[in-house]
C-alpha beads as a LAMMPS data file, in Angstrom:
LAMMPS data file: protein, C-alpha beads

122 atoms
121 bonds

1 atom types
1 bond types

-500.0 500.0 xlo xhi
-500.0 500.0 ylo yhi
-500.0 500.0 zlo zhi

Masses

1 110.0

Atoms # bond

1 1 1 0.004 -0.002 -0.004
2 1 1 2.881 2.317 0.783
3 1 1 4.449 1.663 -2.645
4 1 1 1.104 2.458 -4.434
5 1 1 0.900 5.768 -2.490
6 1 1 4.426 6.712 -3.529
7 1 1 3.707 5.856 -7.135
8 1 1 0.483 7.833 -7.165
9 1 1 2.209 10.833 -5.493
10 1 1 5.143 10.721 -7.884
11 1 1 2.781 10.472 -10.867
12 1 1 0.777 13.504 -9.640
13 1 1 3.937 15.536 -9.141
14 1 1 5.221 14.728 -12.652
15 1 1 1.872 15.506 -14.223
16 1 1 1.606 18.762 -12.294
17 1 1 5.092 19.786 -13.313
18 1 1 4.450 18.980 -16.940
19 1 1 1.507 21.387 -16.866
20 1 1 3.756 24.140 -15.477
21 1 1 6.248 23.606 -18.252
22 1 1 4.064 25.179 -20.951
23 1 1 6.543 27.772 -22.137
24 1 1 5.440 30.578 -24.348
25 1 1 7.012 30.982 -27.747
26 1 1 7.189 34.744 -28.036
27 1 1 9.475 35.167 -25.029
28 1 1 12.167 33.533 -27.242
29 1 1 11.411 35.514 -30.403
30 1 1 12.481 39.056 -31.278
31 1 1 9.867 41.774 -30.893
32 1 1 8.387 43.598 -33.814
33 1 1 10.378 46.712 -32.833
34 1 1 13.549 44.644 -32.858
35 1 1 12.671 43.315 -36.361
36 1 1 12.197 46.848 -37.657
37 1 1 15.397 48.072 -36.032
38 1 1 17.271 45.084 -37.435
39 1 1 16.003 45.653 -40.926
40 1 1 16.796 49.349 -40.919
41 1 1 20.228 49.086 -39.325
42 1 1 21.284 46.064 -41.336
43 1 1 20.109 47.825 -44.543
44 1 1 21.931 51.071 -43.709
45 1 1 25.051 49.106 -42.797
46 1 1 24.826 47.322 -46.141
47 1 1 24.597 50.648 -48.016
48 1 1 27.668 51.940 -46.173
49 1 1 29.576 48.697 -46.799
50 1 1 28.668 48.544 -50.521
51 1 1 29.602 52.237 -50.869
52 1 1 33.042 51.515 -49.309
53 1 1 33.982 48.303 -51.120
54 1 1 32.212 45.475 -52.808
55 1 1 34.007 42.924 -50.729
56 1 1 32.652 44.622 -47.578
57 1 1 29.130 44.694 -48.961
58 1 1 28.921 41.002 -49.682
59 1 1 29.498 39.757 -46.040
60 1 1 27.332 42.483 -44.568
61 1 1 24.544 41.451 -46.953
62 1 1 25.055 37.754 -46.169
63 1 1 24.944 38.381 -42.415
64 1 1 21.735 40.412 -42.807
65 1 1 20.234 37.627 -44.899
66 1 1 21.223 35.041 -42.309
67 1 1 19.444 36.998 -39.601
68 1 1 16.329 37.218 -41.773
69 1 1 16.484 33.553 -42.722
70 1 1 16.672 32.283 -39.104
71 1 1 13.459 34.031 -38.121
72 1 1 11.832 33.077 -41.427
73 1 1 12.535 29.424 -40.696
74 1 1 10.938 29.777 -37.261
75 1 1 7.877 31.345 -38.744
76 1 1 7.560 28.529 -41.301
77 1 1 8.216 25.712 -38.733
78 1 1 5.104 23.530 -38.487
79 1 1 5.340 23.393 -34.681
80 1 1 6.565 26.907 -33.695
81 1 1 5.081 28.986 -36.543
82 1 1 1.332 28.540 -35.665
83 1 1 2.113 29.321 -32.023
84 1 1 3.923 32.536 -32.997
85 1 1 0.874 33.499 -35.084
86 1 1 -1.468 32.791 -32.160
87 1 1 0.602 34.596 -29.525
88 1 1 1.823 37.584 -31.564
89 1 1 -0.856 37.836 -34.167
90 1 1 -0.770 37.981 -37.922
91 1 1 0.543 41.567 -37.788
92 1 1 3.844 40.293 -36.327
93 1 1 4.427 38.099 -39.362
94 1 1 3.367 40.904 -41.725
95 1 1 5.677 43.388 -40.004
96 1 1 8.555 40.919 -40.084
97 1 1 8.273 40.414 -43.850
98 1 1 7.723 44.150 -44.423
99 1 1 10.960 44.748 -42.548
100 1 1 12.633 42.123 -44.790
101 1 1 11.410 44.031 -47.846
102 1 1 12.878 47.263 -46.396
103 1 1 16.150 45.430 -45.799
104 1 1 16.124 44.117 -49.419
105 1 1 15.444 47.544 -50.855
106 1 1 18.259 49.110 -48.814
107 1 1 20.631 46.396 -49.995
108 1 1 19.553 47.007 -53.630
109 1 1 20.289 50.722 -53.115
110 1 1 23.732 49.795 -51.770
111 1 1 24.458 47.630 -54.816
112 1 1 23.179 50.421 -57.111
113 1 1 25.447 52.932 -55.354
114 1 1 28.393 50.537 -55.797
115 1 1 27.673 50.043 -59.506
116 1 1 27.272 53.782 -60.149
117 1 1 30.361 54.612 -58.083
118 1 1 32.428 52.260 -60.216
119 1 1 31.088 53.819 -63.456
120 1 1 31.898 57.357 -62.368
121 1 1 35.444 56.413 -61.309
122 1 1 36.432 54.924 -64.679

Bonds

1 1 1 2
2 1 2 3
3 1 3 4
4 1 4 5
5 1 5 6
6 1 6 7
7 1 7 8
8 1 8 9
9 1 9 10
10 1 10 11
11 1 11 12
12 1 12 13
13 1 13 14
14 1 14 15
15 1 15 16
16 1 16 17
17 1 17 18
18 1 18 19
19 1 19 20
20 1 20 21
21 1 21 22
22 1 22 23
23 1 23 24
24 1 24 25
25 1 25 26
26 1 26 27
27 1 27 28
28 1 28 29
29 1 29 30
30 1 30 31
31 1 31 32
32 1 32 33
33 1 33 34
34 1 34 35
35 1 35 36
36 1 36 37
37 1 37 38
38 1 38 39
39 1 39 40
40 1 40 41
41 1 41 42
42 1 42 43
43 1 43 44
44 1 44 45
45 1 45 46
46 1 46 47
47 1 47 48
48 1 48 49
49 1 49 50
50 1 50 51
51 1 51 52
52 1 52 53
53 1 53 54
54 1 54 55
55 1 55 56
56 1 56 57
57 1 57 58
58 1 58 59
59 1 59 60
60 1 60 61
61 1 61 62
62 1 62 63
63 1 63 64
64 1 64 65
65 1 65 66
66 1 66 67
67 1 67 68
68 1 68 69
69 1 69 70
70 1 70 71
71 1 71 72
72 1 72 73
73 1 73 74
74 1 74 75
75 1 75 76
76 1 76 77
77 1 77 78
78 1 78 79
79 1 79 80
80 1 80 81
81 1 81 82
82 1 82 83
83 1 83 84
84 1 84 85
85 1 85 86
86 1 86 87
87 1 87 88
88 1 88 89
89 1 89 90
90 1 90 91
91 1 91 92
92 1 92 93
93 1 93 94
94 1 94 95
95 1 95 96
96 1 96 97
97 1 97 98
98 1 98 99
99 1 99 100
100 1 100 101
101 1 101 102
102 1 102 103
103 1 103 104
104 1 104 105
105 1 105 106
106 1 106 107
107 1 107 108
108 1 108 109
109 1 109 110
110 1 110 111
111 1 111 112
112 1 112 113
113 1 113 114
114 1 114 115
115 1 115 116
116 1 116 117
117 1 117 118
118 1 118 119
119 1 119 120
120 1 120 121
121 1 121 122
């Protein structure tokens, strides 16, 4: 009888602890403000790097793309993505991709500046 009581008590403790372990997803994700700041600063850094040298623009662009890609993969994950949409809302996803478009446009401006700078210096 004592063994059954210990087993029941242990089972209740483990079941109770498993209910407490429901971690939220958005406490591990960047905020919408962080996404906008990242897109703007990474894009401006890319413009400066492309303006300076092409070999400086390439790694800055790749690092910015890597940062975008990591969050994109989390949003597309079949387990985490729906929870992000539930907790943060659809506007979070929209703002993230809008920030990605801003980053892409700023990178395109940087490449355009590099191309035009090379033409004027010939």
